[in-house]
C-alpha positions, 0 to 999 in steps of 0.5 A, a space after each residue: 500499499 502506498 503512503 496515500 491509501 494507508 492515510 485513507 484507510 486510517 481516516 475512514 477507520 477513525 471516522 468509523 470509530 468516532 461515529 459509532 461510539 468506539 467500535 469498528 466493523 469489518 475485519 476489526 469488528 469485536 477487536 480491541 483498538 486503542 
């Protein structure tokens, strides 16, 4: 993955985390995150 794709991936996950009260779906569903 290039740097731009990594930043976009992280931004999507951060937005999901914030909008769902600290939960993530997809491959991260149920996994502990910091």
